[in-house]
C-alpha positions as a Markdown table, in Angstrom:
| # | Residue | x | y | z |
|---|---|---|---|---|
| 1 | Unk | -9.0 | -11.2 | 2.1 |
| 2 | Unk | -10.7 | -14.1 | 0.4 |
| 3 | Unk | -13.2 | -14.3 | 3.3 |
| 4 | Unk | -14.0 | -10.6 | 3.0 |
| 5 | Unk | -14.6 | -11.1 | -0.7 |
| 6 | Unk | -16.9 | -14.1 | 0.1 |
| 7 | Unk | -18.9 | -11.9 | 2.6 |
| 8 | Unk | -19.3 | -9.1 | -0.3 |
| 9 | Unk | -20.3 | -11.4 | -3.0 |
| 10 | Unk | -23.5 | -12.0 | -1.3 |
| 11 | Unk | -24.8 | -8.6 | -2.4 |
| 12 | Unk | -24.2 | -9.3 | -6.1 |
| 13 | Unk | -26.4 | -10.7 | -8.7 |
| 14 | Unk | -25.0 | -12.9 | -11.3 |
| 15 | Unk | -26.2 | -13.7 | -14.9 |
| 16 | Unk | -24.6 | -16.0 | -17.4 |
| 17 | Unk | -23.5 | -14.8 | -20.8 |
| 18 | Unk | -21.8 | -16.7 | -23.7 |
| 19 | Unk | -19.2 | -19.4 | -23.0 |
| 20 | Unk | -17.2 | -18.6 | -19.8 |
| 21 | Unk | -18.3 | -14.9 | -19.6 |
| 22 | Unk | -20.5 | -13.8 | -16.7 |
| 23 | Unk | -22.0 | -10.6 | -15.5 |
| 24 | Unk | -22.0 | -9.5 | -11.9 |
| 25 | Unk | -24.3 | -6.5 | -10.8 |
| 26 | Unk | -23.7 | -4.8 | -7.5 |
| 27 | Unk | -26.4 | -3.1 | -5.2 |
| 28 | Unk | -25.8 | 0.2 | -7.0 |
| 29 | Unk | -26.5 | -1.4 | -10.5 |
| 30 | Unk | -22.8 | -1.3 | -11.6 |
| 31 | Unk | -22.0 | -4.2 | -14.0 |
| 32 | Unk | -18.7 | -6.1 | -13.8 |
| 33 | Unk | -17.7 | -8.7 | -16.6 |
| 34 | Unk | -16.0 | -11.9 | -15.4 |
| 35 | Unk | -14.2 | -14.3 | -17.6 |
| 36 | Unk | -13.4 | -17.6 | -15.7 |
| 37 | Unk | -11.2 | -19.1 | -18.5 |
| 38 | Unk | -9.1 | -15.9 | -18.8 |
| 39 | Unk | -8.9 | -15.2 | -15.0 |
| 40 | Unk | -10.2 | -11.8 | -15.6 |
| 41 | Unk | -12.6 | -9.3 | -14.1 |
| 42 | Unk | -13.4 | -5.7 | -15.1 |
| 43 | Unk | -12.4 | -4.4 | -11.6 |
| 44 | Unk | -8.8 | -5.7 | -12.2 |
| 45 | Unk | -8.3 | -7.0 | -8.6 |
| 46 | Unk | -8.3 | -10.7 | -9.7 |
| 47 | Unk | -5.6 | -9.9 | -12.2 |
| 48 | Unk | -3.5 | -7.9 | -9.8 |
| 49 | Unk | -3.7 | -10.0 | -6.5 |
| 50 | Unk | -4.2 | -13.3 | -8.3 |
| 51 | Unk | -6.9 | -13.8 | -5.6 |
| 52 | Unk | -10.5 | -14.1 | -6.7 |
| 53 | Unk | -12.4 | -10.9 | -6.3 |
| 54 | Unk | -15.9 | -10.7 | -4.8 |
| 55 | Unk | -17.4 | -10.6 | -8.4 |
| 56 | Unk | -15.4 | -13.8 | -9.4 |
| 57 | Unk | -16.5 | -15.4 | -6.1 |
| 58 | Unk | -20.1 | -14.6 | -6.9 |
| 59 | Unk | -19.6 | -16.4 | -10.3 |
| 60 | Unk | -18.2 | -19.4 | -8.6 |
| 61 | Unk | -21.1 | -19.6 | -6.3 |
| 62 | Unk | -23.4 | -19.3 | -9.2 |
| 63 | Unk | -21.5 | -22.2 | -10.9 |
| 64 | Unk | -21.5 | -24.1 | -7.5 |
| 65 | Unk | -17.7 | -24.2 | -7.3 |
| 66 | Unk | -15.4 | -23.4 | -4.5 |
| 67 | Unk | -13.3 | -20.1 | -4.7 |
| 68 | Unk | -10.3 | -21.9 | -3.1 |
| 69 | Unk | -9.9 | -24.0 | -6.3 |
| 70 | Unk | -9.1 | -20.7 | -8.2 |
| 71 | Unk | -6.5 | -19.3 | -5.8 |
| 72 | Unk | -3.0 | -19.1 | -7.3 |
| 73 | Unk | -0.4 | -21.6 | -6.4 |
| 74 | Unk | 1.7 | -18.8 | -4.9 |
| 75 | Unk | -0.6 | -18.6 | -1.9 |
| 76 | Unk | -0.3 | -22.4 | -1.1 |
| 77 | Unk | 1.4 | -23.9 | 1.9 |
| 78 | Unk | 4.0 | -25.6 | -0.4 |
| 79 | Unk | 4.9 | -22.3 | -1.8 |
| 80 | Unk | 5.3 | -20.8 | 1.7 |
| 81 | Unk | 7.5 | -23.7 | 2.6 |
| 82 | Unk | 9.7 | -23.3 | -0.4 |
| 83 | Unk | 10.2 | -19.6 | 0.3 |
| 84 | Unk | 11.7 | -20.2 | 3.7 |
| 85 | Unk | 13.4 | -23.6 | 2.8 |
| 86 | Unk | 16.9 | -22.1 | 2.3 |
| 87 | Unk | 19.4 | -21.8 | 5.2 |
| 88 | Unk | 21.2 | -18.6 | 6.2 |
| 89 | Unk | 24.8 | -19.2 | 7.3 |
| 90 | Unk | 25.9 | -17.4 | 10.5 |
| 91 | Unk | 28.2 | -14.5 | 9.9 |
| 92 | Unk | 31.6 | -14.2 | 12.0 |
| 93 | Unk | 32.4 | -11.0 | 14.0 |
| 94 | Unk | 33.2 | -7.9 | 11.9 |
| 95 | Unk | 36.9 | -7.9 | 13.2 |
| 96 | Unk | 37.4 | -11.3 | 11.4 |
| 97 | Unk | 36.2 | -10.2 | 8.0 |
| 98 | Unk | 38.8 | -10.3 | 5.3 |
| 99 | Unk | 40.4 | -7.0 | 4.5 |
| 100 | Unk | 38.9 | -5.4 | 1.5 |
| 101 | Unk | 41.7 | -4.7 | -1.1 |
| 102 | Unk | 39.8 | -2.4 | -3.5 |
| 103 | Unk | 39.1 | 1.2 | -3.5 |
| 104 | Unk | 36.2 | 2.2 | -1.1 |
| 105 | Unk | 33.4 | 4.0 | -2.9 |
| 106 | Unk | 32.3 | 7.2 | -0.9 |
| 107 | Unk | 28.9 | 8.5 | -1.0 |
| 108 | Unk | 28.6 | 11.4 | -3.5 |
| 109 | Unk | 29.1 | 15.0 | -2.2 |
| 110 | Unk | 26.0 | 17.1 | -2.0 |
| 111 | Unk | 26.1 | 20.1 | -4.2 |
| 112 | Unk | 24.6 | 23.3 | -2.7 |
| 113 | Unk | 22.4 | 25.0 | -5.2 |
| 114 | Unk | 23.0 | 28.9 | -5.8 |
| 115 | Unk | 20.7 | 31.2 | -4.1 |
| 116 | Unk | 18.7 | 31.3 | -1.1 |
| 117 | Unk | 17.2 | 28.0 | 0.0 |
| 118 | Unk | 13.5 | 27.7 | 0.2 |
| 119 | Unk | 12.0 | 26.9 | 3.6 |
| 120 | Unk | 8.4 | 26.4 | 2.6 |
| 121 | Unk | 7.4 | 23.7 | 0.4 |
| 122 | Unk | 6.4 | 24.3 | -3.3 |
| 123 | Unk | 2.6 | 23.9 | -3.8 |
| 124 | Unk | 1.0 | 22.2 | -6.7 |
| 125 | Unk | -1.0 | 24.1 | -9.1 |
| 126 | Unk | -4.2 | 22.6 | -7.9 |
| 127 | Unk | -3.2 | 22.9 | -4.2 |
| 128 | Unk | -5.0 | 25.5 | -2.2 |
| 129 | Unk | -3.2 | 27.8 | 0.3 |
| 130 | Unk | -2.8 | 26.8 | 4.0 |
| 131 | Unk | -6.0 | 27.2 | 5.9 |
| 132 | Unk | -6.2 | 30.3 | 8.3 |
| 133 | Unk | -3.4 | 32.0 | 6.3 |
| 134 | Unk | -4.1 | 35.8 | 6.1 |
| 135 | Unk | -2.5 | 38.4 | 3.9 |
| 136 | Unk | -4.3 | 41.5 | 5.1 |
| 137 | Unk | -2.5 | 44.8 | 5.9 |
| 138 | Unk | -2.2 | 45.9 | 9.4 |
| 139 | Unk | -2.2 | 49.5 | 10.4 |
| 140 | Unk | 1.0 | 50.7 | 12.3 |
| 141 | Unk | -1.0 | 53.6 | 14.0 |
| 142 | Unk | -4.1 | 51.9 | 15.3 |
| 143 | Unk | -2.9 | 48.3 | 14.9 |
| 144 | Unk | -6.2 | 47.2 | 13.1 |
| 145 | Unk | -6.2 | 45.0 | 10.1 |
| 146 | Unk | -7.5 | 46.0 | 6.8 |
| 147 | Unk | -5.7 | 49.2 | 6.1 |
| 148 | Unk | -2.4 | 51.1 | 6.7 |
| 149 | Unk | -1.3 | 54.3 | 8.4 |
| 150 | Unk | -1.8 | 56.4 | 5.3 |
| 151 | Unk | -5.5 | 55.4 | 5.0 |
| 152 | Unk | -6.3 | 55.1 | 8.7 |
| 153 | Unk | -9.7 | 56.6 | 9.5 |
| 154 | Unk | -8.6 | 57.7 | 12.9 |
| 155 | Unk | -5.4 | 59.6 | 11.5 |
| 156 | Unk | -7.1 | 60.8 | 8.2 |
| 157 | Unk | -7.0 | 64.7 | 9.2 |
| 158 | Unk | -3.4 | 64.4 | 10.5 |
| 159 | Unk | -0.4 | 65.3 | 8.3 |
| 160 | Unk | 2.8 | 63.1 | 7.9 |
| 161 | Unk | 4.6 | 64.8 | 10.9 |
| 162 | Unk | 1.7 | 64.1 | 13.1 |
| 163 | Unk | 1.6 | 60.5 | 12.0 |
| 164 | Unk | 5.3 | 59.9 | 12.8 |
| 165 | Unk | 4.8 | 61.7 | 16.2 |
| 166 | Unk | 2.0 | 59.2 | 17.0 |
| 167 | Unk | 3.9 | 56.2 | 16.0 |
| 168 | Unk | 6.9 | 57.3 | 18.0 |
| 169 | Unk | 4.7 | 57.8 | 21.2 |
| 170 | Unk | 3.1 | 54.4 | 20.5 |
| 171 | Unk | 6.4 | 52.6 | 20.3 |
| 172 | Unk | 7.6 | 54.4 | 23.5 |
| 173 | Unk | 4.7 | 53.4 | 25.6 |
| 174 | Unk | 4.1 | 50.0 | 24.0 |
| 175 | Unk | 5.6 | 47.9 | 26.9 |
| 176 | Unk | 3.1 | 49.4 | 29.3 |
| 177 | Unk | 0.2 | 47.4 | 27.9 |
| 178 | Unk | -2.2 | 48.5 | 30.8 |
| 179 | Unk | -2.1 | 52.2 | 29.7 |
| 180 | Unk | -2.2 | 51.5 | 25.8 |
| 181 | Unk | -5.9 | 52.3 | 25.4 |
| 182 | Unk | -5.8 | 55.3 | 27.6 |
| 183 | Unk | -2.8 | 56.8 | 26.0 |
| 184 | Unk | -4.1 | 56.0 | 22.5 |
| 185 | Unk | -7.2 | 58.0 | 23.3 |
| 186 | Unk | -5.3 | 60.9 | 24.8 |
| 187 | Unk | -2.9 | 61.0 | 21.7 |
| 188 | Unk | -5.9 | 61.0 | 19.4 |
| 189 | Unk | -7.6 | 63.8 | 21.2 |
| 190 | Unk | -4.4 | 65.9 | 21.3 |
| 191 | Unk | -3.9 | 65.4 | 17.7 |
| 192 | Unk | -7.5 | 66.3 | 16.9 |
| 193 | Unk | -7.2 | 69.5 | 18.8 |
| 194 | Unk | -3.9 | 70.3 | 17.4 |
| 195 | Unk | -5.4 | 69.9 | 13.8 |
| 196 | Unk | -8.6 | 71.7 | 14.7 |
| 197 | Unk | -6.7 | 74.7 | 16.1 |
| 198 | Unk | -3.6 | 74.6 | 14.0 |
| 199 | Unk | -1.2 | 74.2 | 16.7 |
| 200 | Unk | 1.1 | 71.8 | 14.7 |
């Protein structure tokens, strides 16, 4: 990470302020204030990771100093050795463990909430609906989207009894998908002539 910050610092321009304050300007013209004495930078990365950020490294290069001298002791080799300096004793087989004399604490029982469980996740207020989701009506007579059987343009001159007859015949012949379009045309023609000549 320090090497990455050293590469990025070459794109910055540094100017000295008062005391230990410096100003680093990136290629977009954004300014960052750096205080070497307080170990602080406006970007906040130096305070969080305790590693000099690219703005601080640019200041060190301006001061002709090494960034490694400002790295925290936590990242040193001595600190790493102290972390793994302790020893872990081997553990015997579980059958040789001492018998636990106290009451065993079981996990809490899961309480089922009242009502039907929700299958879909609850969307946030600023979250949009799923892409490709449609909520259009589909006609049960002609199976087209955008209207229902009461406002179907093909069945508009038909009454309610004729609509039910058309739906019944459609469901009866629906498995024969090869003849669907032919049968639909025949049914519509029969319905048209029945309405025209008042046979139904």
